[in-house]
LORO-171216 format. One line per field, with one value per residue (C-alpha): residue number from 1; residue in three letters; chain; x, y, z. Coordinates in Angstrom, 2 decimals. Example, Ala and Ser with C-alpha at 12.3 -4.5 7.8 and 13.67 -1.06 7.14 Angstrom:
i = c(1 / 2) $
aa = c(ala / ser) $
ch = c(A / A) $
X = c(12.30 / 13.67) $
Y = c(-4.50 / -1.06) $
Z = c(7.80 / 7.14) $
END
This chain:
i = c(1 / 2 / 3 / 4 / 5 / 6 / 7 / 8 / 9 / 10 / 11 / 12 / 13 / 14 / 15 / 16 / 17 / 18 / 19 / 20 / 21 / 22 / 23 / 24 / 25 / 26 / 27 / 28 / 29 / 30 / 31 / 32 / 33 / 34 / 35 / 36 / 37 / 38 / 39 / 40 / 41 / 42 / 43 / 44 / 45 / 46 / 47 / 48 / 49 / 50 / 51 / 52 / 53 / 54 / 55 / 56 / 57 / 58 / 59 / 60 / 61 / 62 / 63 / 64 / 65 / 66 / 67 / 68 / 69 / 70 / 71 / 72 / 73 / 74 / 75 / 76 / 77 / 78 / 79 / 80 / 81 / 82 / 83 / 84 / 85 / 86 / 87 / 88 / 89 / 90 / 91 / 92 / 93 / 94 / 95 / 96 / 97 / 98 / 99 / 100 / 101 / 102 / 103 / 104 / 105 / 106 / 107 / 108 / 109 / 110 / 111 / 112 / 113 / 114 / 115 / 116 / 117 / 118 / 119 / 120 / 121 / 122 / 123 / 124 / 125 / 126 / 127 / 128 / 129 / 130 / 131 / 132 / 133 / 134 / 135 / 136 / 137 / 138 / 139 / 140 / 141 / 142 / 143 / 144 / 145 / 146 / 147 / 148 / 149 / 150 / 151 / 152 / 153 / 154 / 155 / 156 / 157 / 158 / 159 / 160 / 161 / 162 / 163 / 164 / 165 / 166 / 167 / 168 / 169 / 170 / 171 / 172 / 173 / 174 / 175 / 176 / 177 / 178 / 179 / 180 / 181 / 182 / 183 / 184 / 185 / 186 / 187 / 188 / 189 / 190 / 191 / 192 / 193 / 194 / 195 / 196 / 197 / 198 / 199 / 200 / 201 / 202 / 203 / 204 / 205 / 206 / 207 / 208 / 209 / 210 / 211 / 212 / 213 / 214 / 215 / 216 / 217 / 218 / 219 / 220 / 221 / 222 / 223 / 224 / 225 / 226 / 227 / 228 / 229 / 230 / 231 / 232 / 233 / 234 / 235 / 236 / 237 / 238 / 239 / 240 / 241 / 242 / 243 / 244 / 245 / 246 / 247 / 248 / 249 / 250 / 251 / 252) $
aa = c(met / val / thr / gly / ala / val / asp / gln / trp / leu / gly / ile / phe / ala / arg / val / ala / pro / val / val / ala / leu / his / pro / ile / phe / gly / gly / arg / gly / val / pro / gly / met / val / lys / ala / ser / val / ala / val / val / leu / ala / thr / ala / leu / trp / thr / asn / gly / ser / ala / arg / ile / pro / thr / gly / gly / arg / met / ala / leu / val / val / ser / glu / ala / val / ile / gly / leu / ser / val / ala / ala / ile / gly / val / ala / val / phe / gly / ala / ile / glu / ser / ala / gly / arg / phe / val / asp / asp / ala / arg / gly / ala / asn / ser / ala / lys / leu / phe / ala / pro / his / val / glu / ser / ser / thr / ser / pro / leu / gly / ala / leu / asp / ala / thr / ala / ser / leu / ala / leu / phe / trp / ala / val / gly / his / his / ala / val / leu / leu / ser / ala / leu / ser / ala / ser / phe / asp / ser / val / pro / leu / gly / glu / trp / pro / ser / gly / pro / val / ser / asp / arg / thr / ala / trp / leu / thr / leu / val / val / glu / ala / val / gly / ser / leu / ala / arg / ala / gly / leu / ser / met / ala / gly / pro / ala / ala / ala / ala / thr / val / thr / val / asp / ala / ile / leu / gly / leu / val / gly / arg / thr / ser / pro / gln / ala / asn / val / phe / thr / leu / ser / leu / pro / ala / lys / leu / val / ala / ala / leu / ala / val / thr / ala / leu / ala / met / pro / gly / arg / val / ala / his / trp / gly / glu / val / leu / ile / gln / his / asp / ala / trp / ile / arg / val / leu / leu / gly / gly) $
ch = c(A / A / A / A / A / A / A / A / A / A / A / A / A / A / A / A / A / A / A / A / A / A / A / A / A / A / A / A / A / A / A / A / A / A / A / A / A / A / A / A / A / A / A / A / A / A / A / A / A / A / A / A / A / A / A / A / A / A / A / A / A / A / A / A / A / A / A / A / A / A / A / A / A / A / A / A / A / A / A / A / A / A / A / A / A / A / A / A / A / A / A / A / A / A / A / A / A / A / A / A / A / A / A / A / A / A / A / A / A / A / A / A / A / A / A / A / A / A / A / A / A / A / A / A / A / A / A / A / A / A / A / A / A / A / A / A / A / A / A / A / A / A / A / A / A / A / A / A / A / A / A / A / A / A / A / A / A / A / A / A / A / A / A / A / A / A / A / A / A / A / A / A / A / A / A / A / A / A / A / A / A / A / A / A / A / A / A / A / A / A / A / A / A / A / A / A / A / A / A / A / A / A / A / A / A / A / A / A / A / A / A / A / A / A / A / A / A / A / A / A / A / A / A / A / A / A / A / A / A / A / A / A / A / A / A / A / A / A / A / A / A / A / A / A / A / A / A / A / A / A / A / A) $
X = c(-37.58 / -38.58 / -39.92 / -36.65 / -34.62 / -36.81 / -36.41 / -32.67 / -32.40 / -34.72 / -32.64 / -29.42 / -31.04 / -32.36 / -28.81 / -27.15 / -29.71 / -29.23 / -25.46 / -25.82 / -28.48 / -26.75 / -23.02 / -21.16 / -18.97 / -22.02 / -22.52 / -25.26 / -28.05 / -25.96 / -26.81 / -30.42 / -32.46 / -33.04 / -29.29 / -28.78 / -31.64 / -30.10 / -26.69 / -28.29 / -30.18 / -27.05 / -24.93 / -27.58 / -27.99 / -24.23 / -24.01 / -27.05 / -25.72 / -22.27 / -23.86 / -22.79 / -25.87 / -27.79 / -31.56 / -33.07 / -35.63 / -38.39 / -40.82 / -40.17 / -40.97 / -38.59 / -35.94 / -36.25 / -36.21 / -33.17 / -31.19 / -32.12 / -30.86 / -27.51 / -27.25 / -28.18 / -25.49 / -22.84 / -24.03 / -23.99 / -20.30 / -19.56 / -21.61 / -19.83 / -16.34 / -16.76 / -18.79 / -15.82 / -13.49 / -15.90 / -16.40 / -12.66 / -12.64 / -15.82 / -14.29 / -11.32 / -13.62 / -15.69 / -12.52 / -11.42 / -14.82 / -16.34 / -19.50 / -21.76 / -19.83 / -21.91 / -22.03 / -24.21 / -22.12 / -24.36 / -22.01 / -22.35 / -26.00 / -25.58 / -24.52 / -20.86 / -18.08 / -15.68 / -12.86 / -15.30 / -16.55 / -12.97 / -11.93 / -14.98 / -14.49 / -10.73 / -11.12 / -13.78 / -11.38 / -8.69 / -11.14 / -11.66 / -8.06 / -6.44 / -9.05 / -11.09 / -14.23 / -12.99 / -12.60 / -16.16 / -17.62 / -15.57 / -16.78 / -20.38 / -19.92 / -18.24 / -20.82 / -23.41 / -21.27 / -20.51 / -24.00 / -26.53 / -29.67 / -32.27 / -29.76 / -28.02 / -24.22 / -22.48 / -19.39 / -19.07 / -22.25 / -24.38 / -23.33 / -24.73 / -21.67 / -19.24 / -21.42 / -21.53 / -17.77 / -17.26 / -19.48 / -17.70 / -14.29 / -15.41 / -16.78 / -13.63 / -11.39 / -13.24 / -13.25 / -9.49 / -8.89 / -11.05 / -9.22 / -5.86 / -6.86 / -8.38 / -6.11 / -3.10 / -5.12 / -7.56 / -4.64 / -3.20 / -6.42 / -6.51 / -2.91 / -3.80 / -6.74 / -4.45 / -1.87 / -4.49 / -6.03 / -2.71 / -2.43 / -5.90 / -4.99 / -1.77 / -3.15 / -6.91 / -7.17 / -6.18 / -9.18 / -8.20 / -11.60 / -11.11 / -7.63 / -8.65 / -10.67 / -8.03 / -5.25 / -7.00 / -7.81 / -4.16 / -3.03 / -5.61 / -4.83 / -1.06 / -1.12 / -3.60 / -1.38 / 1.77 / 0.04 / -1.60 / 0.68 / -0.28 / -3.91 / -3.90 / -2.22 / -5.05 / -7.57 / -5.82 / -5.92 / -9.61 / -10.41 / -8.51 / -10.61 / -13.70 / -12.71 / -12.01 / -15.36 / -17.16 / -15.43 / -16.30 / -19.93 / -20.21 / -18.33 / -15.37) $
Y = c(-18.93 / -22.19 / -20.31 / -18.38 / -21.57 / -23.17 / -20.12 / -20.21 / -23.85 / -23.25 / -20.31 / -22.33 / -25.21 / -22.87 / -21.57 / -24.99 / -27.08 / -25.49 / -25.95 / -29.64 / -30.12 / -28.34 / -27.93 / -30.54 / -31.68 / -33.35 / -35.65 / -34.08 / -36.36 / -39.41 / -39.03 / -39.83 / -36.90 / -38.56 / -38.81 / -35.15 / -34.11 / -36.11 / -34.50 / -31.04 / -31.79 / -33.10 / -30.16 / -27.60 / -29.22 / -29.22 / -25.52 / -24.81 / -26.63 / -24.97 / -21.52 / -20.44 / -18.27 / -15.76 / -16.00 / -14.12 / -11.37 / -10.79 / -13.06 / -16.73 / -16.64 / -13.73 / -15.57 / -18.76 / -16.88 / -14.73 / -17.67 / -19.84 / -17.13 / -17.05 / -20.85 / -20.85 / -18.23 / -20.42 / -23.45 / -21.40 / -20.62 / -24.34 / -25.19 / -22.49 / -23.56 / -27.28 / -26.53 / -24.61 / -27.54 / -30.01 / -27.73 / -27.73 / -31.50 / -31.46 / -28.84 / -31.13 / -34.08 / -31.91 / -30.71 / -34.30 / -35.15 / -37.10 / -34.98 / -38.02 / -39.64 / -38.43 / -39.55 / -38.29 / -36.73 / -36.48 / -34.16 / -31.45 / -32.26 / -32.61 / -34.85 / -34.49 / -36.13 / -38.81 / -36.32 / -33.83 / -36.45 / -37.44 / -33.82 / -33.12 / -36.28 / -35.79 / -32.14 / -33.12 / -35.71 / -33.01 / -30.68 / -33.22 / -34.48 / -31.09 / -29.94 / -27.36 / -28.89 / -27.81 / -24.25 / -24.30 / -25.66 / -23.22 / -20.33 / -21.48 / -21.72 / -18.30 / -16.74 / -16.68 / -14.06 / -11.96 / -12.41 / -12.83 / -14.83 / -12.88 / -10.35 / -10.01 / -9.99 / -6.64 / -5.76 / -6.10 / -8.09 / -5.40 / -2.82 / -3.36 / -2.02 / -4.02 / -7.12 / -6.81 / -6.28 / -9.39 / -11.47 / -10.23 / -10.94 / -14.43 / -15.25 / -13.96 / -15.85 / -19.13 / -18.62 / -18.02 / -21.06 / -23.23 / -22.12 / -22.66 / -26.23 / -27.09 / -25.03 / -27.35 / -30.47 / -28.54 / -26.96 / -30.42 / -31.62 / -28.53 / -29.21 / -32.80 / -31.51 / -29.09 / -31.78 / -34.24 / -31.48 / -30.98 / -34.75 / -34.80 / -32.01 / -33.65 / -37.20 / -37.13 / -40.91 / -41.03 / -41.44 / -38.68 / -38.67 / -42.25 / -41.37 / -38.14 / -39.55 / -41.95 / -39.46 / -36.65 / -39.02 / -39.99 / -36.35 / -35.13 / -37.90 / -37.52 / -33.76 / -34.06 / -36.64 / -34.58 / -31.42 / -33.10 / -31.42 / -28.02 / -29.09 / -30.05 / -26.73 / -24.92 / -26.94 / -25.88 / -22.21 / -22.40 / -24.14 / -21.44 / -18.85 / -20.83 / -20.44 / -16.73 / -16.06 / -17.95 / -15.77 / -12.59 / -13.65 / -14.60 / -11.59 / -13.59) $
Z = c(20.89 / 19.21 / 16.18 / 15.88 / 16.02 / 13.35 / 11.10 / 11.75 / 10.62 / 7.69 / 6.49 / 6.71 / 4.86 / 2.13 / 1.53 / 1.61 / -0.30 / -3.77 / -3.46 / -2.64 / -5.32 / -8.21 / -7.61 / -9.71 / -6.81 / -5.25 / -8.24 / -10.35 / -11.52 / -10.76 / -7.07 / -6.02 / -4.79 / -1.42 / -0.86 / -1.75 / 0.53 / 3.37 / 2.80 / 2.80 / 6.03 / 7.76 / 6.60 / 7.58 / 10.99 / 11.56 / 10.72 / 12.90 / 15.95 / 15.83 / 15.92 / 12.43 / 11.94 / 14.01 / 14.42 / 11.46 / 11.51 / 8.98 / 7.19 / 6.63 / 2.90 / 2.27 / 4.29 / 2.23 / -1.08 / -0.25 / 1.08 / -1.89 / -4.26 / -2.45 / -2.63 / -6.31 / -7.00 / -5.34 / -7.34 / -10.57 / -10.06 / -9.73 / -12.82 / -14.84 / -13.75 / -14.39 / -17.52 / -18.92 / -18.20 / -19.80 / -22.82 / -23.50 / -23.85 / -25.94 / -28.24 / -28.95 / -29.69 / -32.04 / -33.76 / -34.45 / -35.93 / -33.05 / -32.93 / -32.65 / -29.77 / -26.83 / -23.24 / -20.43 / -17.68 / -14.60 / -12.69 / -15.38 / -16.07 / -19.84 / -22.70 / -23.52 / -25.51 / -24.22 / -23.60 / -22.10 / -19.66 / -18.83 / -18.19 / -16.02 / -13.96 / -13.56 / -12.52 / -9.97 / -8.55 / -8.38 / -6.62 / -3.84 / -3.76 / -3.12 / -0.60 / -2.51 / -1.02 / 2.41 / 1.11 / -0.21 / 3.03 / 5.11 / 2.96 / 3.41 / 7.17 / 7.42 / 5.12 / 7.89 / 9.67 / 6.60 / 5.12 / 7.96 / 7.32 / 5.38 / 4.01 / 0.66 / 0.35 / 0.58 / -1.42 / -5.21 / -5.77 / -4.11 / -6.72 / -10.22 / -12.02 / -9.90 / -10.22 / -14.01 / -14.10 / -11.99 / -14.29 / -17.43 / -15.88 / -14.82 / -18.27 / -19.97 / -17.56 / -18.12 / -21.89 / -21.93 / -19.73 / -21.97 / -25.09 / -23.41 / -22.49 / -25.87 / -28.11 / -28.61 / -29.44 / -31.62 / -33.49 / -34.05 / -35.68 / -37.91 / -38.92 / -39.83 / -41.90 / -43.72 / -44.46 / -45.69 / -47.77 / -49.53 / -50.00 / -51.53 / -53.93 / -55.07 / -55.09 / -55.82 / -55.73 / -52.06 / -49.77 / -47.36 / -45.63 / -44.47 / -43.26 / -41.55 / -38.65 / -37.26 / -38.02 / -36.14 / -33.28 / -32.92 / -33.16 / -30.61 / -28.12 / -28.51 / -27.99 / -25.11 / -23.40 / -23.90 / -22.69 / -19.68 / -17.08 / -18.47 / -18.65 / -14.96 / -14.15 / -15.92 / -13.92 / -10.73 / -11.76 / -12.61 / -9.31 / -7.41 / -9.24 / -8.23 / -4.58 / -5.04 / -6.70 / -3.93 / -1.33 / -3.23 / -3.52 / 0.15 / 1.39 / 2.69) $
END
């Protein structure tokens, strides 16, 4: 009985730990490993004590591996979603010529641009503010009924064709969302380049290169500010898709 309870807690922890360690909503590298480990232990213990999971059968090593893969899959969805949001901001900064302006964004585990870091941070704040974290935690808790410890999810992810279709749809959806978020500001910088190119052709003595950087900065920031309501709406749509993909993966 004691061994079964230990395996039960270990399986829950193996599913939860990768999510806490890698999902951007838990802070990325900006949060010390000891803090993340403590959060994972507390969360796993809470799920264990409320009877979320049945006592598993089978070997302990197979249990840990299968549960870790499920947790890693959930974390990968989070990384992909917030990575797409961050990439949209980075694309705009690259389009305005700020390729060398790089900041390290711990929540997305990479170096990014100022606007990319701002988008990632703001979307994470939105995630917590509107309660998507509760959806994620509820899906994790309910997943122990739909996907018992030591087993792999049924449904679309258990079929190779359906799984591949789901991945392709997710990638296409995130790509479209990223282009929708970055498109207006990037188009504004291209328009500024075209106008300054015409100025350079008609007036060769004008130093259009010196003018281009501040002009594209102003254009990108102005369009981004004006389009912010639509940008936030896109964030909301992507976060809703995040929740849906988590439910599909976990059989909810």
